[in-house]
N, C-alpha and C positions, 0 to 999 in steps of 0.2 A: 422494287422501285416501280411506281406507276406514274403515268403522265395523263393529265387532264387538259383538254383544249377547250377554251371558252371563247366565244365570239359574240359580238353584239348583233342584234337582228338588223339586217340591211334590206331595205325595200327593193333595191336593184342590185342583184349580185353581179351584174355585168355579163359579158358574153361567155359562152360555154364552148370549148373546143373539143373536138373528137378526132382521134387519129384513125383513119380507115385506109387500108391498103397502102400504108406508108405515107399517106398524105394527111395534112391537118385541115379539118373542116370546122367552120364556126356554125353552131346550131342556134337557130333563132327560137326564142321562147314565144314570140307573138302574143304577148300578154295584152298589149294595148292596141292591137290591130294595125300596127305600123310595120311596113316592110323592113326586113332586116337589112336590105341593101341601102336603105336611107339612113340608118342609124350611124352615128359617128362612132368610130372605134374608141373605146376607153383604154386608158393605160392598163397594161397587164400587171396585176399585183399577185405576188406569191402568197401573201396572207392578207385578209381583209382588215379594215380598221377595227381596233378594239381587240385584236387577237393577243392572247397571252398564254404563257406556258407555266404551269405550277408543278413543281417536283415534290412528291410526297414520299417520305421514307416510311417503310412499314416497320413499326417499332417491335412487332412481335418476332421479328427475325434477328433482333440484336444479340440474343444469347447464342444463336447458331452462327452468326457472323463473327462473334467474338471467339468462339471455339475454333473457327477456321483460321483466324489471323493471330490467335494467342500463341501459337507455336513458332512464330516467326518474328524476327527483328528487322524492321524496315529502316534503312539509312539512305543517304544521298551521297553520290560520288562527287568528286571535284567538278566534274563536267555538268553536274545537276541531274544526273540520271538516278532514278529510283532503283534501289537494289534491296534484296532481302536475304537473310541467312537464317537457318534453322537454329532454334535454341538448344542448349545442351540438355541431356537427359536429366541431369541433376536439377536444373531450373524448372523443367516440366514437372518432375516429381515434387519439388518444393512447393510449386504453385498449387498442385492438386491437393497436397496434404494440408496446406494452410487454408484452402477453401473448405475443407472438411475436418478442421482440427477439433471441432466440438464432438465429433463422432469417434475420436480415438479413445481406446480403452485406457491407456496409460502411457506416460512418457518416462517412467522410472527406468533408469539404466540407459537412456538415450544420451549420446554424446552431447556435452554442453555446447561445443562449438556449432554443431548442427542445430541444436535447439535455439540458440541465439538467432540464427538466420531464419529459422521457422517462426520465431516470435515476431521478428521484424516484418516478415512477409504477411503474417496474419494481421499485424497492426496496420500495415499499408492497405490491406483490403477491408479495414474497419470491422474485423470480426468480433472484436471485444465490445463494440457498441451495439451489436444486435441484441434485441430482447430475448432472454432465455438462452440462446446459443452463446452469447458473449460471456455469460457467467460460467457456463460449462467449459468453454475454451480457456478462460482464466484459471479455473480450478485445476485443469490438467497441468499447467505450468507451475502453479504454486505448490501442488502436491509433490512434484518431482524435483523442483529446484529451490524452493523456499526463499532464502535471503538473496539468491541470485536474481530473482525477479524484482524484489523490493526489500530493502533493509531498514529504511527510515520513512515514516509517514507522519506528516503534519496536517492536522485537521483543526487547527486553532480557529475558533469562531466560525465553524462550518457545520452548524447543526443540521441545516437542510441537506447538505451533502451526506451526512451520516444517516439521515432518515431515508433518503432515496437510494443510497448505495450501501446499505448496511450489509447485505449478503456478500457483495464484492469485498468490502472491508474485512469481513470475517474470514474470507477465503485466504487472506495473506498469512503466511507462516514464517516463523523464525525472524520476526521483526526484532530489531535491536533498539530503535528509538520510536516512541509513539507520543505525539502531542495532541491532547484532547482539551486544551485550555479553552475556557470561556464558551463551552458548549451547553451548559445547563442540563446535564444528563440526569442528575438525581441518583438516588440509591438503587432504584429498581430498573434502570435501563439495561437492555439486553447486551449492549456492548460491554458494560462493566462486568457482567457475568462471564462474557467471553474472555476477559482478561485472565481469568483463573484457569483456563484450559491449558493443556500441555502444549498446544500449538504455539502459544505465546510465552513459553517458559524462558525463551531466549531474550526477552525484553530486559534491557539494562537501564534505560532511561524512560521514565513515565511522568508525564506532566498532566495533572488533573486540576489545574488552577481554575477557580470559579466555576464549579460544577454542581453546586447545591448538595454537596455531600455532607453526611452526618456520621456519627459514631457507628450507626448500623451499617452504612455503606463500607466504611473502613473495616469493620469486623468481617463482613461478607467477602471483601476483597482479599483479606489476609488469612482467611480460614484454611485454605489448602496448604499454605506454608506452615501455619501453626500446628495443624493436626497431622497432615500427610507428608510434610516436607517436600512439597512440589507446588507448581504454580509460578509465582513471581519470586522464586528463590534466588535468582541471579540479579535482582534489582539493585542497582548501584546509585541511581539518582531518582528522587521522588519529589514532586512539587504538589503540595496540598494546600497552597496558600489561597486566601480569599474564600474559604468555606467556613462561615461563622458557626455552623452547627457541629463542627468537630471540637470536642472538648478534651480534657485531660485523659478521660477514659479511652477515647479513640486513639490518642497518641500511644497508649500502652500496647495497642495491638501491633505497633510497628517494631517492637523489640525483636520480633522473629526474623526481621530482615538483617541477617548477620553481615551481608556484603554491602550494606548501604553506606555510601561514602558522602553523599550530599542530600540534605533534606531542607525543604522550605515549608514552614508552617505559619508564615506571616498572615495576619488577618483571620486567624481561627479564634474559636471561643474558649481559649485557655483561661482557667481560673487562677492557678498558681504557676506562674511562668518559671520561677526559680526552681520549684520542685521538678517540673518537666525537664528543665535543662540538666538538672542533676541526674535524673533517671536516664536521659539519653546518653549522657557521658558515662554513666556507670554500666549500663547494659550493652550498648553497641559502640561506645567510644566516640560519639559525636560531640563536638564542642561548638559553642556559639561563635559565629563570625561577626566581628565588629564592623566589617565593611561588606557591601553587597557582593555576592559571588557571581562571577561571570558565567558560571554554568546555568544560571537562571535568567540570563539576559536573552530574550527571544530574538533580538536583532542579530545575534551571532549564531543562531540555530540554523544548521544546514550549511552546505558548501556553496550552493548556488546563490550569487548576489541578487538581492531583491531590488527591483526598479522602483518600488514604492514602499512607503513605510509600513511596518507590520500592523495588522489589525489590532485595535485596542479595545479593552473592555472597560467601560466607564465605572461600573461597580467595582471591579477588581482594582482599578487604579485608585479609587477613593479609599479602599481598605488599606492598600499598601502605603499610601502617602500619609494617612492619618495615624497609623500605628507604627510600632517598631518593627524593623526587619528581623524576623526570627529565622535566620538561615544557619544551618549547621553543616559542618564538614568534619571529616575524619583526618586527624593528624597522622604523622608517621607512627609506625608500630611501636617504636621505642618511646614516643612521647605520649600518644593517646592511650596506650595500654600499659603505661608504666606501673601503676599500682597493681593491676591484675597480674601482669607478668612477674612482678616481684613476689606476689603471693604464690603463684604457681611454681616459681623457681624455688621458693622456700619450702613448699610442700614436697616438691620433687627431691630436694636435698635431704629433707627429713626422712622421706621414704627410703632413699638410698642408704642413709646412715642406719636406719632401723634394720634394713636387710643385712647390712654389713655387720651390725652387732649380733644379729641372730646367727649369722654364719660363723662369727668368731667365738661363739659360746663353746666351751669344751664339751666334748661328747660325754665325758664322765658326769657332768652335771645334768645331762638331759634326762636320765631316769628319775633323778631326785627332784627335779623341778616339777612344780604342780601344773595342772592343765591351765589354770588361770594365768600363771606366769608365762607359759608358752603362747597363749592366745594374744597377749598384749602386744607381741611383736608383729603379728600379722593382721591386726585390726586396722582397717582403713576407714578414713572419714569420707564424707560425701564429696568433698573437694578432691580427695585422692581418686575416688572412683570416676569423677568427671574428667580428671586428668588422664587416667588410664584409658577411658573411652575415646578420648580425643586422638589417640594414636591409631 
């Protein structure tokens, strides 16, 4: 702290007093040649007119002053007296680690209860908003705790957020719900390529409504599931509505999603709708819904109530209102897989009866029977092999 004294220029400063040998004497300046004894005494002022005091805090010492006071908790007593108490060692360690969380090697194996407090302390210090260091700090938590950090992410109509925070979005792991509706991403966007990574294999609900997707984008997105049996293999809900470039061929790539329970392809460029409906029911057991499904109602998406209406996409709304709703759902196993289950049950029964007949053949007929007659009892069809491979 420094103090600056400022005073206006005064032509007559007044008398000057000097103490000498315990006595106070007035000293004359004799500027105008007038005897000091003839001057009228002026009232004594402690400070002249125009005097002011300015307090200036040295900002360079803020960090040092914070270090001195950060270890204490200041409170007031009932009498109004200021008192302080030292912080606990846990609080001091938590504050130090949160200030340097971006320099931690890893949080894997760290207790979740302590990590939650560490995350709150880092967020209170705005560590995640710092350029560079914020991304590293966020990655430490997402790598160690996955869905405990974030399990549902809605970026509906937020293309600018995706562009500015793409790396932060890609750092989230084990998401279960991801909404990218009305973002106009296209087939070549980096985020769509990221969807096929193992880090997002936990996604069960994916909304890609009105994203300028075509058959090429759907083929690229489903390639890991179709070829390597990984990627979006756990997908249960998929919204591809309002993408006019997706045709019948693009819908064929969805047959690899065996766990798919809800599908919305309204506003797509289908040529033969009846044929697509039949294939969806035959291959993955999805039937057409005559009424709109609540799973695709964005107003009910998420648990937190919205104070304002959801963001709307004019182009998407025009597609959905002008055409028929093509929403599909999977019925109960007994109903939606009735024909296929019957065929599998019949094949299994036939296989058992074949084995039973082979075992009941008398041993005396075994040498006399020809190789061709013995082979017909163990010959399996393609459906039989598929059935055996399913166990």
